[in-house]
C-alpha positions as CSV (number, residue, x, y, z in Angstrom):
1,S,17.5,11.7,16.4
2,T,20.5,10.2,14.9
3,I,22.1,6.8,15.5
4,T,25.8,6.1,16.5
5,I,27.7,3.0,15.4
6,I,30.9,1.8,17.0
7,L,33.2,0.1,14.4
8,R,36.1,-2.2,14.5
9,Q,37.7,-2.8,11.3
10,G,35.1,-1.9,9.4
11,K,32.3,-4.1,11.2
12,I,29.7,-2.9,13.7
13,M,31.0,-4.3,17.3
14,A,28.8,-2.4,19.5
15,A,26.8,0.6,20.3
16,R,26.9,3.2,23.0
17,T,23.8,3.6,24.9
18,F,22.4,6.9,25.8
19,S,19.4,7.4,28.2
20,Y,16.4,9.3,27.0
21,R,14.4,11.3,29.4
22,S,10.8,11.9,27.8
23,N,8.8,15.1,28.7
24,L,5.7,13.9,27.1
25,I,2.8,14.0,29.4
26,R,0.8,10.8,29.1
27,C,-1.8,9.2,31.4
28,F,-4.9,6.8,30.7
29,F,-7.4,9.3,29.5
30,S,-8.4,10.8,26.1
31,Y,-6.6,14.3,26.7
32,Q,-3.4,12.6,28.3
33,R,-1.2,10.0,27.7
34,Q,-0.1,6.9,29.4
35,T,3.8,6.3,30.0
36,P,4.9,3.4,27.5
37,A,5.6,0.4,29.5
38,P,9.3,-0.7,29.5
39,S,10.1,-2.9,26.6
40,F,11.4,-6.5,27.2
41,S,14.8,-5.7,26.1
42,N,17.1,-2.9,25.7
43,R,19.3,-4.6,23.2
44,L,19.1,-1.7,20.6
45,F,22.6,-1.7,19.4
46,A,22.6,1.4,17.5
47,T,20.9,4.1,19.9
48,A,20.3,7.6,19.7
49,T,23.5,9.7,20.1
50,A,24.3,13.2,21.7
51,D,23.6,16.3,19.4
52,D,26.3,18.2,18.6
53,D,26.0,20.4,21.7
54,G,26.3,17.5,23.6
55,G,22.7,17.0,24.8
56,T,20.4,14.4,23.7
57,S,17.9,14.8,20.9
58,S,14.8,16.6,22.1
59,T,12.9,17.4,18.9
60,A,11.5,15.1,16.2
61,N,11.5,16.3,12.7
62,I,8.4,14.8,11.1
63,V,7.1,14.9,7.6
64,L,3.5,14.5,7.1
65,I,2.5,13.0,3.7
66,G,-0.9,13.6,2.5
67,A,-2.7,16.7,3.5
68,G,-6.5,15.8,3.4
69,W,-9.4,15.6,5.9
70,W,-7.7,13.7,8.8
71,S,-4.2,15.4,8.4
72,Q,-5.7,18.7,8.7
73,G,-8.4,17.9,11.2
74,W,-6.0,15.6,13.3
75,H,-2.4,15.2,12.8
76,L,-1.2,18.7,11.8
77,P,-2.8,20.3,14.8
78,H,-1.7,17.2,17.2
79,L,1.9,17.5,15.8
80,Y,1.9,21.5,15.9
81,R,0.8,21.4,19.7
82,N,3.6,18.9,20.7
83,E,6.6,20.5,21.9
84,K,8.7,17.6,21.1
85,V,8.0,18.0,17.3
86,N,9.1,20.0,14.5
87,I,6.8,19.7,11.5
88,A,9.6,19.4,8.7
89,A,7.5,19.5,5.8
90,I,4.0,18.8,4.2
91,V,4.0,16.7,0.9
92,D,0.7,16.4,-1.2
93,S,0.4,15.8,-5.0
94,T,-2.1,18.8,-5.3
95,P,-1.8,22.3,-4.3
96,H,-5.2,22.3,-2.8
97,P,-6.4,19.1,-1.3
98,K,-10.1,18.2,-1.5
99,S,-12.7,16.0,0.5
100,N,-16.3,16.2,0.6
101,L,-15.9,14.8,4.3
102,N,-14.5,18.7,4.9
103,P,-15.4,21.0,1.9
104,N,-13.0,23.7,4.0
105,L,-9.7,22.2,3.5
106,E,-6.9,24.6,3.0
107,P,-4.4,24.9,0.3
108,L,-0.7,23.9,0.8
109,A,0.4,27.4,0.7
110,T,-1.9,28.5,3.7
111,L,-0.7,25.3,5.6
112,A,3.0,26.2,4.9
113,Q,2.3,29.5,6.6
114,R,0.3,28.1,9.3
115,Y,2.6,25.4,10.1
116,D,5.8,27.1,9.3
117,C,7.4,24.6,7.0
118,P,8.1,23.9,3.4
119,V,5.6,22.1,1.0
120,Y,6.6,19.5,-1.6
121,H,4.3,17.6,-4.2
122,S,6.1,14.4,-4.3
123,L,8.3,12.1,-1.3
124,T,11.1,11.8,-4.0
125,D,11.2,15.8,-4.3
126,L,11.5,16.3,-0.6
127,L,14.2,13.4,-0.2
128,Q,16.1,15.1,-3.0
129,D,16.4,18.3,-1.0
130,P,18.5,18.8,2.0
131,I,15.7,19.0,4.3
132,G,14.7,15.5,3.5
133,Q,17.9,14.5,4.9
134,T,16.9,16.0,8.3
135,I,13.7,14.2,8.7
136,D,13.4,11.5,11.6
137,G,10.1,10.3,10.6
138,A,7.2,10.4,8.1
139,I,3.5,9.9,8.5
140,I,1.8,8.2,5.8
141,C,-2.0,9.7,5.4
142,T,-2.5,9.1,1.8
143,P,-5.4,7.2,-0.2
144,H,-5.2,3.3,0.7
145,S,-3.6,2.3,-2.5
146,T,-0.8,4.7,-2.5
147,H,0.5,3.4,1.1
148,F,2.9,0.7,-0.6
149,N,4.9,2.9,-3.1
150,I,5.5,5.5,-0.3
151,G,6.1,3.2,2.4
152,K,8.7,1.3,-0.1
153,E,10.4,4.5,-0.9
154,L,10.8,5.3,2.9
155,I,12.5,2.0,3.5
156,A,14.8,2.5,0.9
157,E,15.7,5.9,2.2
158,G,16.2,4.2,5.4
159,Q,18.7,1.4,4.0
160,R,20.4,4.3,1.8
161,R,21.3,6.0,5.0
162,Y,22.2,2.9,6.9
163,E,24.2,1.6,4.1
164,E,25.9,5.2,3.5
165,A,27.1,5.5,7.1
166,I,28.8,1.9,7.0
167,E,30.4,2.3,3.7
168,N,31.8,5.7,3.3
169,N,33.1,6.3,6.8
170,D,36.4,4.9,8.3
171,E,35.7,6.9,11.6
172,E,35.2,4.5,14.7
173,E,32.0,6.0,15.2
174,V,29.3,6.8,12.5
175,S,26.3,8.7,13.0
176,Y,23.1,8.6,10.7
177,R,19.4,9.4,11.0
178,P,17.0,6.0,10.8
179,V,13.6,6.6,9.2
180,N,10.7,6.0,11.3
181,V,7.0,5.3,9.9
182,L,3.6,5.7,11.0
183,M,1.2,4.6,8.2
184,E,-2.4,5.0,8.2
185,K,-4.8,1.7,8.1
186,P,-5.1,-0.3,6.2
187,M,-1.5,-1.1,5.5
188,T,-2.4,-1.8,1.8
189,T,-5.2,-3.0,0.1
190,N,-3.2,-5.8,-2.0
191,V,-1.8,-8.8,-0.1
192,M,1.2,-8.8,-2.4
193,E,2.0,-5.5,-1.5
194,A,1.6,-6.2,2.1
195,R,3.8,-9.0,2.0
196,E,6.6,-7.0,0.3
197,L,6.5,-4.6,2.9
198,H,6.7,-7.1,5.6
199,E,9.6,-8.8,3.8
200,L,11.6,-5.7,3.3
201,L,11.3,-4.6,7.0
202,A,12.5,-8.2,7.5
203,N,15.6,-8.0,5.5
204,R,16.3,-4.6,7.4
205,R,16.3,-6.4,10.8
206,E,18.3,-9.2,9.4
207,D,20.8,-6.9,7.8
208,Q,21.2,-5.3,11.5
209,A,21.4,-8.6,13.0
210,K,24.2,-9.7,10.8
211,S,26.2,-6.7,11.6
212,T,26.2,-7.1,15.4
213,T,26.9,-9.7,18.2
214,S,23.2,-10.0,19.3
215,T,19.7,-9.5,18.2
216,T,18.2,-6.3,18.0
217,N,15.3,-4.9,19.9
218,N,11.8,-6.1,19.5
219,A,10.4,-2.9,18.9
220,A,13.2,-1.0,16.8
221,I,13.5,-2.9,13.4
222,G,17.2,-1.8,12.7
223,G,19.2,-1.5,9.3
224,G,18.1,2.3,8.8
225,I,14.5,1.9,10.1
226,G,13.3,2.8,13.5
227,C,9.9,2.1,13.6
228,F,7.3,1.0,11.0
229,L,3.9,1.4,12.8
230,I,0.2,1.1,11.5
231,N,-1.7,3.8,13.2
232,H,-4.6,1.5,14.8
233,S,-4.9,3.8,17.6
234,A,-6.9,1.3,19.6
235,N,-4.1,-1.1,19.6
236,Y,-2.0,1.3,21.9
237,R,-4.7,1.9,24.5
238,P,-3.9,0.3,28.1
239,Q,-6.6,-2.0,27.6
240,A,-5.1,-3.4,24.3
241,R,-2.0,-3.8,26.4
242,A,-3.4,-5.3,29.1
243,A,-5.2,-7.8,27.1
244,H,-2.0,-8.7,25.1
245,A,-0.2,-9.3,28.4
246,L,-2.8,-11.5,29.7
247,I,-2.9,-13.6,26.6
248,Q,1.0,-13.7,26.4
249,S,1.3,-14.6,29.9
250,G,-0.6,-18.0,28.9
251,K,-3.5,-17.4,31.3
252,L,-6.3,-17.8,28.4
253,G,-4.1,-20.9,27.3
254,T,-4.5,-21.6,23.6
255,I,-6.9,-19.7,21.6
256,R,-9.7,-21.5,20.1
257,H,-12.4,-19.0,19.3
258,V,-13.0,-15.3,18.7
259,S,-16.3,-13.5,18.3
260,A,-16.0,-9.9,17.1
261,F,-18.6,-7.5,16.3
262,F,-18.2,-3.7,15.3
263,A,-20.6,-1.1,14.3
264,S,-19.8,2.3,12.9
265,P,-22.4,5.4,12.3
266,L,-20.9,5.9,9.2
267,S,-23.4,5.5,6.5
268,W,-23.0,9.2,5.2
269,I,-19.7,8.1,4.2
270,F,-20.3,4.8,2.7
271,D,-23.8,6.0,0.7
272,D,-22.0,9.1,-0.7
273,P,-20.9,8.3,-4.5
274,S,-18.6,11.5,-4.4
275,N,-16.7,9.6,-1.8
276,T,-14.9,7.5,-4.3
277,G,-11.4,6.6,-2.2
278,W,-13.8,5.3,0.7
279,N,-16.1,3.7,-1.8
280,E,-14.7,2.5,-5.3
281,P,-12.1,0.0,-5.7
282,D,-8.7,1.0,-7.2
283,D,-7.7,0.6,-10.9
284,S,-5.2,-2.1,-10.0
285,G,-7.7,-4.9,-10.6
286,E,-6.8,-6.7,-7.2
287,M,-9.5,-4.6,-5.3
288,L,-12.7,-6.7,-5.8
289,G,-14.6,-4.2,-3.5
290,N,-14.2,-1.2,-1.0
291,G,-16.1,0.1,1.9
292,F,-16.8,-0.7,5.3
293,A,-14.3,-3.7,5.5
294,W,-11.2,-1.8,4.3
295,G,-12.5,1.3,5.9
296,Q,-13.4,0.1,9.6
297,S,-13.2,-3.5,10.3
298,S,-9.3,-3.4,9.6
299,H,-9.4,-1.7,13.1
300,L,-11.2,-4.5,14.7
301,L,-9.1,-7.1,12.8
302,A,-5.7,-5.5,13.9
303,W,-6.8,-5.2,17.7
304,I,-7.7,-9.2,17.4
305,Y,-4.3,-10.1,15.9
306,H,-2.3,-7.9,18.2
307,V,-3.7,-9.0,21.5
308,T,-3.8,-12.7,20.5
309,G,-0.7,-12.5,18.6
310,S,-0.3,-12.2,15.1
311,E,2.2,-14.9,14.7
312,H,0.1,-17.2,16.7
313,L,-3.4,-16.5,15.3
314,V,-3.1,-17.1,11.6
315,P,-5.9,-16.9,9.2
316,S,-5.9,-19.7,6.6
317,R,-9.6,-19.8,5.1
318,V,-12.5,-17.0,5.2
319,Y,-16.1,-17.5,4.0
320,C,-18.0,-14.0,3.9
321,A,-21.0,-12.4,2.7
322,M,-21.6,-8.9,2.3
323,T,-24.4,-6.2,2.0
324,T,-23.8,-3.2,-0.1
325,S,-25.1,0.3,-0.4
326,E,-27.5,0.9,-3.3
327,A,-25.8,4.3,-3.9
328,T,-22.4,3.3,-4.4
329,G,-21.8,-0.3,-4.2
330,A,-19.7,-0.2,-1.2
331,D,-20.0,-2.7,1.3
332,V,-21.9,-1.5,4.2
333,S,-21.8,-4.9,6.4
334,H,-20.7,-8.2,6.5
335,A,-20.7,-11.5,8.4
336,A,-17.7,-13.7,8.2
337,T,-16.2,-16.9,9.3
338,I,-12.2,-17.2,9.7
339,T,-10.5,-20.5,10.2
340,C,-7.0,-20.3,11.4
341,E,-4.0,-22.5,10.8
342,N,-3.8,-23.6,14.3
343,G,-7.5,-24.7,14.0
344,A,-9.2,-21.9,16.0
345,T,-12.5,-20.2,14.5
346,F,-12.9,-16.6,14.5
347,S,-16.4,-15.0,13.9
348,L,-16.2,-11.6,12.5
349,S,-19.2,-9.2,11.4
350,G,-19.6,-5.6,11.4
351,T,-21.9,-2.8,9.7
352,S,-21.9,0.8,9.0
353,L,-25.6,1.1,9.5
354,L,-25.6,2.2,13.2
355,P,-27.6,5.4,13.1
356,G,-25.8,8.6,13.5
357,N,-22.5,10.4,12.9
358,A,-19.2,9.4,14.6
359,H,-18.0,13.0,13.9
360,S,-21.3,15.2,14.7
361,D,-21.4,17.4,17.8
362,P,-21.9,15.7,19.9
363,P,-20.5,12.3,18.4
364,V,-22.3,9.0,18.1
365,G,-20.1,6.3,19.6
366,K,-19.0,3.2,17.7
367,R,-20.3,0.0,19.5
368,I,-17.7,-3.1,19.7
369,K,-18.0,-6.3,21.4
370,I,-15.1,-8.7,21.5
371,K,-14.9,-12.3,23.0
372,I,-11.8,-14.4,23.1
373,F,-12.0,-18.0,24.3
374,G,-8.8,-20.2,25.4
375,T,-8.4,-23.5,26.8
376,K,-7.9,-21.9,30.2
377,G,-9.9,-18.7,30.3
378,A,-11.8,-16.3,28.3
379,L,-11.4,-12.3,27.6
380,L,-14.3,-9.9,27.2
381,F,-14.2,-6.4,26.1
382,S,-17.4,-4.4,24.8
383,G,-18.6,-0.9,24.9
384,N,-19.5,2.4,23.3
385,D,-16.0,4.1,22.4
386,R,-17.4,7.5,23.1
387,D,-18.5,6.5,26.9
388,P,-15.7,5.0,29.0
389,S,-18.4,3.7,31.7
390,S,-20.2,1.5,28.9
391,G,-17.9,-1.5,29.4
392,T,-14.6,-2.9,30.7
393,L,-12.0,-5.6,30.0
394,E,-12.8,-8.6,31.8
395,W,-10.8,-12.0,32.3
396,L,-12.9,-14.9,33.3
397,R,-10.9,-17.6,35.0
398,G,-10.7,-21.2,33.6
399,D,-10.6,-24.6,35.1
400,D,-7.0,-24.5,36.4
401,H,-7.9,-21.6,39.1
402,D,-9.8,-22.6,42.1
403,D,-12.3,-19.8,41.6
404,V,-13.0,-20.9,38.2
405,G,-15.5,-18.6,36.3
406,A,-14.7,-15.8,38.5
407,V,-14.2,-12.4,36.6
408,E,-11.3,-10.2,37.0
409,V,-11.5,-6.6,35.6
410,Q,-8.5,-5.4,33.9
411,C,-7.9,-1.5,34.1
412,P,-10.8,-1.0,36.0
413,E,-10.2,2.8,36.6
414,L,-10.5,3.3,32.6
415,G,-13.6,1.4,31.4
416,F,-14.0,1.0,28.1
417,Q,-11.7,2.7,25.3
418,F,-10.9,2.0,21.6
419,E,-10.0,4.2,18.6
420,D,-8.8,7.6,20.0
421,L,-10.6,10.3,17.8
422,D,-10.0,13.1,19.9
423,Q,-9.1,16.2,17.9
424,E,-7.7,18.0,20.9
425,G,-4.2,17.8,22.8
426,I,-1.2,16.1,21.2
427,G,-2.6,12.9,19.7
428,P,-3.4,9.3,20.6
429,E,-0.9,6.8,22.1
430,S,0.2,5.8,18.6
431,M,1.5,8.8,17.5
432,Q,3.4,9.1,20.7
433,C,5.0,5.9,20.3
434,F,6.0,6.9,16.9
435,I,7.5,10.3,18.3
436,D,9.4,8.2,20.9
437,S,11.0,6.2,18.3
438,C,11.9,9.4,16.1
439,L,13.3,11.0,19.4
440,G,15.7,7.6,19.6
441,R,13.6,5.8,22.4
442,D,13.4,2.1,22.3
443,D,10.7,1.6,24.9
444,Y,7.7,2.6,23.1
445,Y,5.0,0.0,22.8
446,L,4.6,-1.7,19.8
447,G,0.7,-1.8,19.2
448,A,0.3,-2.3,15.5
449,D,3.8,-3.6,13.3
450,C,3.7,-4.8,9.9
451,L,2.7,-8.2,10.6
452,V,-0.4,-7.2,12.2
453,G,-1.1,-4.9,9.1
454,L,-0.3,-8.1,7.0
455,R,-2.8,-10.1,8.6
456,S,-5.2,-7.4,8.6
457,V,-4.9,-7.1,4.8
458,Q,-4.9,-10.8,4.1
459,T,-8.3,-11.4,5.9
460,I,-10.0,-8.5,4.5
461,D,-8.9,-9.4,0.9
462,A,-10.5,-13.0,1.4
463,M,-13.4,-11.6,2.6
464,Y,-14.2,-9.6,-0.5
465,R,-13.2,-12.5,-2.9
466,S,-15.5,-15.0,-0.7
467,H,-18.3,-12.5,-1.1
468,V,-17.8,-12.5,-4.9
469,S,-17.2,-16.1,-5.3
470,G,-19.8,-17.3,-2.8
471,N,-17.3,-19.7,-1.7
472,C,-14.9,-20.2,1.0
473,E,-11.5,-18.9,0.0
474,N,-8.0,-19.6,1.1
475,V,-6.0,-16.6,2.4
476,K,-3.0,-15.4,0.1
477,G,0.5,-15.5,0.9
């Protein structure tokens, strides 16, 4: 979609609001999607405009950056099935991506024919091409260590579009395309890089705010950026939304303790020396390890920081012990104690040693146990992510209620859902929220933003440093 800004004497004074009507099908189950909860505000001052033919934008032009295992098995088929999406381009640095997780990956030339789109070998090449100026959003699905530079380049492109629209037009109404980003987890494997991305996005929001008479929408960033989401699909599930709303309403009071456990049947990945991207640190010198913590625990941490409020539960100090694979040196289990700035304690443990395979047929489910305790109540959420009947989201009422200790089940019809790994359909709720932003909607759910990504990176970095030093380590930045 495009953006319209109304100018008076070269300054943004207001914006025209256009209603969007999404035809995306959503509901509560894995093969359907839930309609996004309305945002708390419609204060997006640069909103989607009508197309040249007078109708609202109905198709999002999306580029996929990285054409490996997850992209070919999930992202590309999901995007292709979605009538609201045009796959504008595929970007990958190699003509034929390789992965031991799927030895049958197709070359870019085949993907170009299959999905009827051009291919590029770098994001820079795409952005220098006219097609690059038509993209509404980008999905980053590349190795962890490359996320930062790609994300930074996309933010710069959004800023360029925004500033060019303001500076080079004298007309009352100026249109431009904001850049929307969906980045795979973890956001980065480097705290300073994660902090820089967060600051760059904060600057985009500040630039937007300086040019308007009010604050920007909570979901849309502004200043050339529509959304910047991390693809933690569990955070966009109805249960995560309900848990977040319950805690933000104050029904748990002040969070004092969190206990969280995550087991994945993925030893076949972390014990395979050929899976270097999953098991070996990059060559930056900043990664002190790689394995289960970066590859899996980032999901659990992102869920905790989102539902409790990443601005409230801020990690301060971490002590962690890990066990590693004899074959690869990758961490395959860990036990960590996290102390937060407000004094809250956080017990985190996880392992890849659960027998089975999360991607076999039939798949073996991951096991999750989360307990959040506040001064006024508690929240419990546990189960098998392949079996909705295995658990529920429970609120235990606290002392300020007449029925203290009573259990109220949230989303009772849904049971337990965490990650959305379904290869069928049009993709998880996280992707649908990203597409909604690309289409110009401002009521999508903000399940995992850059701050959630930063908190997760800070915690995991400190976990590795603590394991190496044997000491409790301060969280960086």
